[in-house]
Backbone as ProteinMPNN parsed JSONL, in Angstrom:
{"seq_chain_A": "MARILVSMPDDFLKSVDKLADNERRTRSELVREALRAYIRKTGIQNSKKALNNAQVLEELLD", "coords_chain_A": {"N_chain_A": [[-12.375, 19.267, 11.043], [-10.408, 16.554, 11.985], [-6.904, 16.258, 12.752], [-4.059, 14.254, 12.095], [-0.923, 12.73, 12.973], [1.485, 11.255, 11.055], [4.149, 9.081, 10.623], [6.65, 8.494, 8.192], [9.045, 7.019, 5.963], [11.445, 9.185, 4.356], [11.888, 8.812, 1.557], [9.575, 7.449, 0.811], [7.636, 9.368, 1.36], [8.372, 11.289, -0.521], [7.628, 9.926, -2.834], [4.867, 9.805, -2.439], [4.234, 12.536, -2.465], [5.012, 13.164, -5.093], [3.189, 11.644, -6.584], [0.779, 12.799, -5.715], [1.156, 15.384, -6.701], [1.271, 14.853, -9.457], [-1.352, 14.053, -9.858], [-2.633, 16.314, -9.263], [-3.581, 16.806, -6.673], [-3.944, 17.257, -3.134], [-1.625, 16.175, -0.628], [-2.998, 15.252, 1.603], [-5.54, 14.653, 0.513], [-4.865, 12.523, -1.158], [-3.916, 10.604, 0.689], [-6.246, 10.233, 2.238], [-7.935, 9.094, 0.277], [-6.531, 6.741, -0.272], [-6.776, 5.432, 2.188], [-9.567, 5.166, 2.297], [-9.946, 3.368, 0.172], [-8.564, 1.171, 1.184], [-10.119, 0.549, 3.431], [-12.556, -0.117, 2.184], [-11.678, -2.352, 0.706], [-10.755, -4.186, 2.714], [-13.099, -4.447, 4.16], [-14.814, -5.674, 2.332], [-13.422, -8.07, 1.901], [-13.492, -9.146, 4.487], [-16.241, -9.474, 4.777], [-16.785, -11.383, 2.795], [-15.292, -13.486, 3.805], [-16.644, -13.937, 6.197], [-19.133, -14.75, 5.198], [-18.366, -17.095, 3.882], [-17.461, -18.604, 6.067], [-19.866, -18.873, 7.451], [-21.276, -20.433, 5.643], [-19.771, -22.813, 5.655], [-20.141, -23.579, 8.315], [-22.906, -23.968, 8.298], [-23.084, -26.155, 6.58], [-21.774, -28.069, 8.114], [-23.555, -28.348, 10.203], [-25.77, -29.454, 9.031]], "CA_chain_A": [[-11.747, 18.036, 10.634], [-9.3, 16.188, 12.867], [-5.586, 16.098, 12.145], [-3.262, 13.174, 12.674], [0.496, 12.77, 12.659], [1.914, 9.961, 10.537], [5.572, 9.033, 10.284], [6.987, 7.625, 7.066], [10.391, 7.297, 5.448], [11.525, 10.326, 3.437], [11.72, 8.372, 0.168], [8.166, 7.13, 0.608], [6.923, 10.647, 1.324], [8.656, 11.894, -1.821], [6.777, 9.225, -3.805], [3.494, 10.256, -2.185], [4.13, 13.913, -2.947], [5.093, 13.147, -6.55], [1.903, 11.142, -7.069], [-0.225, 13.844, -5.448], [1.404, 16.473, -7.645], [0.865, 14.384, -10.79], [-2.815, 13.982, -9.893], [-3.111, 17.643, -8.867], [-4.32, 16.652, -5.421], [-3.099, 17.482, -1.967], [-1.15, 14.969, 0.052], [-4.091, 14.792, 2.463], [-6.56, 14.015, -0.327], [-4.332, 11.243, -1.617], [-3.888, 9.686, 1.834], [-7.637, 9.893, 2.563], [-8.432, 8.172, -0.735], [-5.864, 5.457, -0.06], [-7.395, 4.807, 3.362], [-10.927, 4.753, 1.907], [-9.806, 2.16, -0.647], [-8.161, 0.09, 2.088], [-11.286, 0.198, 4.251], [-13.474, -0.846, 1.303], [-11.087, -3.65, 0.364], [-10.763, -5.084, 3.867], [-14.496, -4.7, 4.514], [-15.33, -6.667, 1.384], [-12.763, -9.338, 2.188], [-14.012, -9.668, 5.749], [-17.614, -9.91, 4.544], [-16.71, -12.635, 2.046], [-14.789, -14.504, 4.73], [-17.735, -14.238, 7.132], [-20.126, -15.539, 4.461], [-17.784, -18.417, 3.672], [-17.48, -19.291, 7.365], [-21.258, -19.213, 7.737], [-21.62, -21.535, 4.748], [-19.099, -24.002, 6.18], [-20.828, -23.93, 9.549], [-24.215, -24.492, 7.916], [-22.871, -27.5, 6.036], [-21.412, -28.947, 9.221], [-24.727, -28.556, 11.056], [-26.79, -30.221, 8.3]], "C_chain_A": [[-10.551, 17.787, 11.553], [-8.008, 16.073, 12.071], [-4.872, 14.963, 12.856], [-1.809, 13.365, 12.265], [0.908, 11.371, 12.241], [3.388, 10.055, 10.181], [5.784, 8.088, 9.116], [8.386, 7.983, 6.586], [10.368, 8.423, 4.412], [11.298, 9.924, 1.988], [10.261, 8.06, -0.144], [7.342, 8.41, 0.499], [7.152, 11.364, 0.001], [7.796, 11.252, -2.908], [5.323, 9.658, -3.672], [3.298, 11.66, -2.749], [4.175, 13.984, -4.47], [3.77, 12.689, -7.153], [0.806, 12.19, -6.881], [-0.071, 14.996, -6.437], [0.956, 16.084, -9.052], [-0.651, 14.355, -10.943], [-3.468, 15.307, -9.516], [-4.043, 17.574, -7.659], [-3.384, 16.982, -4.275], [-2.654, 16.133, -1.409], [-2.277, 14.39, 0.909], [-5.176, 14.085, 1.665], [-6.113, 12.625, -0.774], [-4.339, 10.207, -0.497], [-5.304, 9.28, 2.228], [-8.195, 8.878, 1.577], [-7.805, 6.788, -0.575], [-6.48, 4.721, 1.127], [-8.822, 4.373, 3.076], [-10.876, 3.446, 1.119], [-9.44, 0.965, 0.228], [-9.344, -0.383, 2.935], [-12.3, -0.582, 3.422], [-12.954, -2.251, 1.029], [-11.156, -4.613, 1.541], [-12.179, -5.389, 4.319], [-15.102, -5.762, 3.624], [-14.725, -8.025, 1.678], [-13.312, -9.958, 3.459], [-15.441, -10.171, 5.592], [-17.633, -11.243, 3.809], [-16.26, -13.772, 2.952], [-15.888, -14.909, 5.711], [-18.805, -15.083, 6.446], [-19.631, -16.959, 4.223], [-17.809, -19.222, 4.966], [-18.891, -19.721, 7.732], [-21.706, -20.406, 6.891], [-21.016, -22.847, 5.263], [-19.808, -24.486, 7.435], [-22.194, -24.557, 9.251], [-24.093, -25.925, 7.395], [-22.523, -28.496, 7.147], [-22.63, -29.283, 10.092], [-25.811, -29.357, 10.353], [-26.603, -31.711, 8.442]], "O_chain_A": [[-9.784, 18.701, 11.855], [-8.025, 15.823, 10.866], [-5.055, 14.741, 14.053], [-1.514, 14.086, 11.312], [0.706, 10.411, 12.984], [3.819, 10.998, 9.517], [5.179, 7.017, 9.05], [8.853, 9.105, 6.778], [9.39, 8.589, 3.684], [10.59, 10.619, 1.26], [9.77, 8.369, -1.23], [6.458, 8.52, -0.352], [6.233, 11.978, -0.541], [7.294, 11.94, -3.796], [4.632, 9.854, -4.672], [2.309, 11.93, -3.43], [3.453, 14.778, -5.074], [3.287, 13.277, -8.121], [0.005, 12.433, -7.784], [-1.061, 15.519, -6.949], [0.338, 16.883, -9.756], [-1.174, 14.604, -12.029], [-4.693, 15.415, -9.457], [-5.115, 18.179, -7.624], [-2.164, 16.982, -4.441], [-3.249, 15.094, -1.696], [-2.481, 13.176, 0.935], [-5.678, 13.042, 2.082], [-6.896, 11.675, -0.764], [-4.727, 9.059, -0.715], [-5.548, 8.11, 2.524], [-8.849, 7.914, 1.975], [-8.489, 5.776, -0.73], [-6.682, 3.508, 1.065], [-9.255, 3.325, 3.556], [-11.661, 2.531, 1.367], [-9.957, -0.134, 0.027], [-9.536, -1.583, 3.127], [-12.844, -1.585, 3.884], [-13.704, -3.224, 1.109], [-11.581, -5.756, 1.37], [-12.441, -6.485, 4.815], [-15.818, -6.646, 4.094], [-15.437, -9.029, 1.702], [-13.569, -11.161, 3.506], [-15.817, -11.174, 6.198], [-18.407, -12.134, 4.157], [-16.782, -14.884, 2.876], [-16.042, -16.091, 6.018], [-19.327, -16.027, 7.041], [-20.395, -17.916, 4.35], [-18.148, -20.406, 4.951], [-19.091, -20.813, 8.265], [-22.427, -21.28, 7.371], [-21.696, -23.872, 5.295], [-20.047, -25.683, 7.592], [-22.585, -25.546, 9.871], [-24.901, -26.792, 7.731], [-22.951, -29.65, 7.1], [-22.716, -30.377, 10.649], [-26.696, -29.894, 11.018], [-27.38, -32.487, 7.886]]}, "name": "protein", "num_of_chains": 1, "seq": "MARILVSMPDDFLKSVDKLADNERRTRSELVREALRAYIRKTGIQNSKKALNNAQVLEELLD"}
């Protein structure tokens, strides 16, 4: 598994660590899950936007 280096403010990191501790997960697990959720969210939004754009284009061409 690859490793990355991410910089964040100390207060934010404390919040991340507190959440990870409350959920009994590692910091890495929490960050991976957050990134998975972000990828899913932006992928869905981009797909919806692409479908909407295709619909508009279709209407313009009719």
